[in-house]
N, C-alpha and C positions, 0 to 999 in steps of 0.2 A: 385309496391310500390316504391316511391322515398325515398332516404335517403341521409343524408349528409355524405360525406367522402372526404378525401384529394384527390386532383387530378386536372387535367386540367380544366380550365373554358371553353375553346373553342377547339373543335376538328374538323379537316377537314377530310372527308372521300372521297377518290378518287374512283368513280365508283358507279353507281346507278342500280346495279343488285341486286339479292336476297341477296348475302353476304354483300355488302356494305350497303344497306338500313336496313338490319337486325341489323348490327353493329350500325348504326346511331340510330335506335330506342332504342336499349338497352342502348346505351350511354345516351340518353335522360332520360331513367328510372333512371339512376344513377346521374342525375343532370347536365350533360354536355350540353353546347350549341354547336349545330352541324351545319356544312355546308357540303353539299354533292356536289361534283363537277363531272359532267358527260360530256364527250366529245361529245356524240351523243344524246341519249334520255334514259328515264327510260326503263329498260328491253331490251335495244337495243343489248346487247351482246348475251350470250348463254342462257339468262333467258326466252326470249319470246316464242320461238317455240318448246321447248323441251316437253317431255312427261308429265311433271308436277307431277311426282311420289314423294310421301313422304313415302319412303320404307326403314326404318332403318334395316329391316331384310335382305335387299339385298345390302346395302351399303358396298361394298367389294373393295379391291384394284384392279385396272384395270390390272396391270401386273399379268398374271396368266399362268400356264403351258399350258392351252388350246390354248393360242395365238400363242405359238411357233409351234404348230402343223399345222398352216395354210400353211406354206411353202412359198418359194420365189415366185413361179408362181402365187399363190393365191393372195398374198398381192399386186402384181403389176397389178392385174386385176381390172378395174373400177367397175365390177359387184360383187366384193368380199365384204363381210360384213366389213372386215378390209382392207383398201386400202392405199398404200403408193406409190404415183406417183414417177416415176424416177426423181431424182433431184440431183444436185450437191451441195445442201445446206449442208454445213459442220455442222451447228448447229443441223439440223434434224438428220444427221447421228450419231452425238454424243448422241442425245436423244434416238434414236432407240437402240444404243448399250447399254446404261444404262437401258432402258426398258427391253431389252432381259435379262440382268444380273439379274434383279429382278423378272423375270417370271419363278421362280422355286417354288416348293412346300414349301420348308423351308422358303423362303423369303415372300411368300404370307401369310403363317400362321403367321409369325412375324408381318407383316403389319396389318393383320386382328385383331390380339390382340390389336394393337394400336388404331384401330377404334372403338372397342367395347365400351369404356367409353363414347365417344362423341355420338355414336349411341343411347345410353340409354337416352340421353337428347333430342332427336329429337322431339318426340311427345309433351313433356311437354313444349318445347320452342315454338312450334306452338300454343299450348294452351295459353301461356303467351301473345303472340301477339293478339290472338283473345279476350282474357279477357281484354286486354289493349286498345281495340277499333279499331283494324285493320279490316275493313269492307270487308272481303273476306272469302269465304267459304272453309274449308278443308273438303273433303268428305270421310267418311269411305268407304274403299274398301271391302265390304263384301264378294265378290267372286273373288278376285284377282287371275287370272289363269296364270300359266306358261304352255304353250301347246307345245307338241312335236308330231312328226310323228310316233315315236315308243318308246317302253319302253327302248330300248337300248340307244336312244338319251337322254331320261330323266335321265338316270343314272348319267350323268355329273353333273346335278344340285343337284340330291340327295346326291352325294358324297360331293359337295360343302356345302350343307346345314348341313351335319354332321360335316364338318370342322368348319363351323360358330358356331355351337352349342358347339363344343369342345373348341372354343376360349372364351366361356363364354357369348355369345350373345343368347338371347332368340328368337326363331323363331318357330312358330307353323304352321303345314300344313297338308293337307289331300292328299293321293295318289288316283288319279282318272283314270279310263279307258277313252278312247276316247268318248264312248257313255255317260258316266257319265258327262264328261266335256261339251258335247253338251246339256245335260239336264240343266246344269247351264247357258251356253251361246250358244243359238242356232245359233249364227253367226259363230261359228266355223265350218269349212268344214269337209267333210268325211275323209280328209287326216290326221286329228288329231287322233292319236292312243293312246295317253297317256297324262296325265297332272298332275300338282300339284296345289292345291288351298291353297294360303297363307293367313294367318289370321293376323289381327292387323296392316294392312297397310292403307294408305290414299292417296288421290290425290287432285290436284288443277288445275285450269286453270292458268298456270304460268304467262302469260302476265297480266291477270286481277289481279292476286294476288300481283305481284310486284308493279303494279300501285297503288293498294289500300295501300300497305305499304308505298309508297312514299307520298300518300295523308295523311297518319297518321303522318309521320315525319313532314310534313309541318304544319298540324293542331296543333302540339305540339310546334310550334315555330321554327322548323328547316328550313334552307334555302337549297332548292334543285335546283341547277343551271344547266340548260341544255345548251349544246353547249360550255361548259367550259373545253377545253382540257388542261390538266395539262402538262406542258413541263419541269418543274424542281421543285424539292423539295430539300431544303437545311436546315441544322441545324447549328445555330451559337452558340450553347451551352446554350442559354437561351430560345430559342423557335424555331419554324419551319416556314420557308417562303415557300409558295406554289405559284408558278408562272404559269399563264395560257397563252394560245397563244395570247390572246388579250392584253397582257402586264400587266394585273392586278396581284398584289401580295397580298396574304392573309397572315397575321401574326397570327399564332395559337400556342397553347401550344403543341399539338400533331397532328399527321396525321396518318390515316389508309389507306394503299394502298390495295384497293379491286378492281383493274381494270383488273381482269381476265388474259388473255394471255399476256397483256402488263405490268404486275406487275414488271417483272425483269428490264424493261427499267428505271423505277424510283427507284427500290430497289437495283440495283446493287451497287451503291456507298455506300450503307449502309450494304453491306455484303451479300445480297441475291444472291447467286451464282447458285442455282439450276436451271436447264433448265426448262422452261415452254413452252410446245409445244401445238399448237392448235390441238385438237382431234375433228375434225369437224363432227357434226351430222346434219342430214337432216330431214325435216318433211313436211307434207302437211295435209290438212283436206279434207275429202270426205263425201258426204251424204250417209246415210244408211237407209234401210227399217226398220231395228230394231237395234239400237245402243246397244252395250254391256252395261250392268248395271254397270260395273267396268272395270278397266284396264285389258288388256290381253297382255301377253308377249310371244313372240316366240323366245326363247333364241338361238336356232340353227341358226336362220336367223338374229339375233340381231334386231328384229323389235318389237317396243313397240306401243301399241294402247291405247288411252285414250278417253273416252267420253267427249265431250265438251258441250253437251246440244244442243237443237234445231236440233236433228237428224244428228249431225255432229260427226265424229270420227277423231281424230288426229292420224296419222300414222307417227311414228318417228323411227329413228335408224341410223345405219351405224356408222363407225368410219373411219375417213379419216385424216391421218397425213399430214398436208399441211399448207401453209401460211394462217394466218387468213384473210389477205386482198384479197386472191384469190376469183374470182367470183364463184357464184353457178355453179356447174358442173351438167348439165342436165342428164348426164349418171348415176350419183348417185341417182337422183330422179327415173330414170327408173329402176335402180337396186332395189330400195325400193319397187316400184310398182310390179316388177316381183317376189320379195320375198313374198309380202303380198297376191298377187292375189290368189294363190292356197289354202290359209289358211283361208280366210274369205268368208262368204256367205252374199250376199246382199249389199256389199260395191261397189259403183260405182267409181272405181279407175280411170276412164277416165274423171271424173268430178271434178278434183282436184282444190283446191284453196289454197291460202296462202302458196305457195311453199317457203321454207325457209332453210337457212343454218346458223348454229351458231357454234362458236368456244369454245369448252370446254377447260379449262386450265388444262393440264395434266402434271404431274411430272414423272420422271423416276421411282421412287419407289412407285407411286400410292398413296402417302399420301399428304394432303394439307400442305401449309405453313401458319402457324398461330402463331403470337406472335411478340415479340419485335425483332428489328434488332440490329445492332451495336449501333445505337442511341436509348437511352431509350425513345425518343419522337417520333420515327417512327416505325410503326407496319405494318406487312403484314397480309393479309387475302385473300388467293387465292390458286389455284392449286387443286381444289376439283374434277377435272375430270368430271365424269358423275353425281356427287352427290351434285352439288351446290344448287339445290332446296332443297333436303333432309336435307343437313347439314348446310345450310345458317343460319337459326335462332339459332341453337345450337352454331355455330361459333360466331355469333354476341354476344350472351349472355356471352360466356366465355371470348371473347376478350375484350368486354366492361369492364368486371370486372378487367382484367389485366391493361387496359389503365388507369382506374380511381384509382385503389388501388395500382398499382405497383407490385402486387403479381400475379404470373402466376398460374392459376388453374392446378391441376395435370393432368386433361384430355388433356391439350395442350402440355404436355411434349414431346410426340413423333413427334410433328409437328413444331419443331423449325425451323424458316426460315433460320437459319445460318448453318444448317446441310449440 
């Protein structure tokens, strides 16, 4: 529903991923005129090839005690689920030090409590997009499984789910044996000895969804400009000037920086000091004799599987702290194949297509950067880590309210970009 309220007439959004386009759509709901500026293409960043999960029950801080148990030898191996190539990159070393400081139980619990209020808005925010005409399906995941080799491995997630519940977040699940899990999903191999079935989650084909969101923004009068690389944002006290690489300057009332791992390049002059590191994930699609009816997660291997339709399964995962501009590393694809092969039956992993790498924007404390910067006309929306698809619409809904009304919703308090 549109309503009249004080605020900017025209807003520029930098970035055409899930977060940026969701923000643009909700800004339109509040009466703003929107221009989206994207340096590459719609969904070209971390939105296209990820697992496409809408899982508020699992949207947790990335820095966690379990990460510290990998050890130096593991994280330096290209076959490890978490990989940090040897590098003299000082910014990366600073990020890793901050990440390690936040990978304690006490800090994880504090960050989890910060995420609960925005997690509660996830499903209703997707529903608002659907009811508002975004022509893309969100699929209920009736049998979302987290599968393990043993009950001992499963205990890690069981403990985490109890912490999630104690933080105030609702999450319902069933505890299954390996045989019970295979009755639900016959594609699971005999190596699966234990599982959890999560309720109330959903999923999408992320590339198709984000393109449908861009189409909806355009249909409502928004301008989505592809190949428009923003090189400078400046505030003269009356408005904001947004300059692109072709020399064009847009004069707008406000700007939202939703350009993923590159957010700090434009936001630094406005007080956004938090490091944003590319946590690169990999994926590919494979044909299957019988595709799972819903997503399957192998947490110990950090492998996520999502049905795409047409007997295709997307296999995604891994975490690689590396430059976002680095080329796809074939060793990481091979590591993903090796991790998935013993766990799935009927997946032709040698017939891969659409091999992909995308850079998730990660912060040292695992919390996104959402809200006003030092300028009341420049806003940040990024740093969602692995949860950009899940949290994108809720982020856009809350931030649009702040941009238009000038009032920060309580849910955004912990995500101050100036922290």
